[in-house]
C-alpha positions in Angstrom: -75.0 205.9 213.4 -76.8 209.1 214.4 -79.5 208.6 211.9 -80.1 205.0 212.9 -80.6 206.2 216.5 -78.3 203.4 217.7 -76.7 205.7 220.3 -75.5 203.2 222.8 -73.7 201.3 220.0 -72.2 204.5 218.7 -70.9 205.3 222.2 -69.5 201.8 222.6 -67.8 201.8 219.1 -66.3 205.3 219.7 -65.0 204.1 223.1 -63.3 201.1 221.5 -61.9 203.3 218.8 -60.4 205.7 221.4 -59.0 202.7 223.3 -57.3 201.6 220.2 -56.2 205.0 219.1 -56.6 207.8 221.7 -55.6 210.4 219.0 -58.6 209.5 216.8 -60.4 212.9 216.8 -63.5 211.6 214.9 -64.3 209.1 217.7 -64.2 212.0 220.2 -66.5 214.0 218.0 -69.0 211.1 217.7 -69.0 210.8 221.5 -69.7 214.5 221.9 -72.5 214.5 219.4 -74.2 211.4 220.8 -73.9 212.6 224.4 -75.4 215.9 223.3 -78.4 214.1 221.7 -78.9 212.0 224.8 -78.9 215.1 227.0 -75.7 214.1 228.7 -74.2 217.5 228.3 -71.3 217.3 230.8 -70.1 214.1 229.1 -70.4 215.9 225.7 -68.2 218.7 226.9 -65.7 216.1 228.2 -65.6 214.5 224.7 -65.0 217.9 223.2 -62.1 218.3 225.6 -60.7 215.0 224.3 -60.8 216.3 220.8 -59.2 219.6 221.8 -56.3 217.7 223.4 -55.5 216.3 219.9 -56.5 219.3 217.8 -57.0 222.6 219.8 -58.5 224.3 216.8 -61.0 221.6 215.7 -64.0 223.5 214.3 -66.3 220.5 214.7 -65.4 220.1 218.4 -66.0 223.9 218.8 -69.4 223.5 217.1 -70.4 220.6 219.4 -69.1 222.5 222.4 -71.0 225.6 221.5 -74.3 223.8 221.0 -73.8 222.0 224.3 -73.0 225.1 226.2 -76.1 226.8 224.8 -78.2 223.9 226.1 -76.6 224.4 229.5 -77.6 228.1 229.1 -74.0 229.3 229.1 -74.6 231.6 226.2 -71.5 233.8 226.4 -69.1 230.8 226.2 -71.3 229.2 223.5 -71.2 232.3 221.3 -67.4 232.6 221.8 -67.0 228.9 220.8 -69.2 229.1 217.7 -67.5 232.4 216.6 -64.1 230.7 216.9 -65.4 227.8 214.8 -66.7 230.2 212.1 -63.3 232.0 212.0 -61.6 228.6 211.4 -64.1 227.4 208.7 -66.1 230.4 207.4 -67.4 228.4 204.4 -69.1 225.8 206.6 -72.7 227.0 206.4 -73.8 224.8 209.3 -71.7 226.9 211.7 -73.6 230.1 210.8 -76.9 228.3 211.2 -75.8 226.9 214.5 -74.9 230.4 215.6 -78.4 231.4 214.9 -79.7 228.5 217.0 -77.5 229.5 219.9 -78.7 233.1 219.7 -82.3 232.0 219.6 -81.7 229.9 222.7 -80.3 233.1 224.3 -83.5 234.9 223.4 -81.8 237.1 220.8 -84.3 236.3 218.0 -83.6 239.1 215.6 -79.9 238.2 215.4 -80.7 234.5 215.3 -83.0 234.9 212.3 -80.3 237.1 210.6 -77.7 234.4 211.0 -80.1 231.8 209.7 -80.9 233.9 206.7 -77.2 234.4 206.1 -76.7 230.6 206.2 -79.5 230.3 203.6 -77.9 233.0 201.4 -74.5 231.3 201.7 -76.0 228.0 200.5 -79.8 227.8 199.7 -79.5 224.1 199.0 -78.3 223.3 202.6 -80.9 222.5 205.1 -79.2 224.1 208.1 -80.4 227.7 207.6 -84.0 226.6 207.4 -83.6 224.3 210.4 -82.1 227.2 212.3 -85.1 229.4 211.5 -87.4 226.6 212.5 -85.7 226.4 215.9 -85.9 230.2 216.4 -89.6 230.3 215.5 -90.4 227.3 217.7 -88.6 228.9 220.7 -90.8 232.0 220.1 -93.9 229.9 219.9 -94.6 230.7 216.2 -95.7 227.2 215.2 -96.6 228.1 211.6 -93.3 229.6 210.8 -91.5 226.8 212.7 -93.3 224.1 210.7 -92.8 225.9 207.4 -89.1 226.2 207.9 -88.7 222.7 209.3 -90.5 221.4 206.2 -88.0 223.2 204.0 -85.1 221.6 205.9 -86.8 218.2 205.6 -87.3 218.7 201.9 -83.6 219.2 201.5 -82.2 216.6 204.0 -85.1 214.4 205.2 -83.3 211.9 207.5 -80.8 214.4 209.0 -83.5 217.1 209.7 -86.0 214.6 211.1 -83.4 213.0 213.3 -82.2 216.3 214.7 -85.7 217.7 215.3 -86.8 214.5 217.0 -84.3 215.1 219.8 -83.9 218.9 219.8 -85.4 220.5 222.9 -86.0 223.7 220.9 -89.1 221.9 219.5 -90.5 220.8 222.9 -93.2 223.5 222.9 -94.5 222.4 219.5 -93.8 218.6 219.8 -97.5 217.8 220.4 -98.8 219.8 217.5 -100.2 217.5 214.8 -98.3 219.4 212.1 -95.0 218.7 213.8 -95.9 215.1 214.4 -96.8 214.7 210.7 -93.3 215.9 209.8 -91.7 213.3 212.0 
């Protein structure tokens, strides 16, 4: 649903699924993700709370919560949430990359790049480390490095990387650059 950009349908489907089974964690996670993409951050956090009521240690809900909190500039809570997710699922490379993105949003670029590099080292065939580096460089205004790393992420996972970059505010400062537009 996320890659097809049919967000309202995804929200409606997840709402129906929760109505039928309020304990269906995946439906809460979909809602959190979609609300986050749509910039409806408070609703994303509410969806995460719904998932936590069912599974208080759900690493995916912690991940969504952390990313959402970072977009709300609540960096301390965001880092706490992503660190908890990493403790629960250390082999999940996406979590380490997302920690890098959160740190970049907090202006902690050296640490952010180190986490992104660690994600790449953990799994060089997963796009998330390169995507994390692209976010970090975009936030610093380094368009060349942002584009290079985003291209690497797209080479590995084209639909997922393009869809994420299209809506990610980390790329707002480079969105009008012709190289960025060519990647989309």
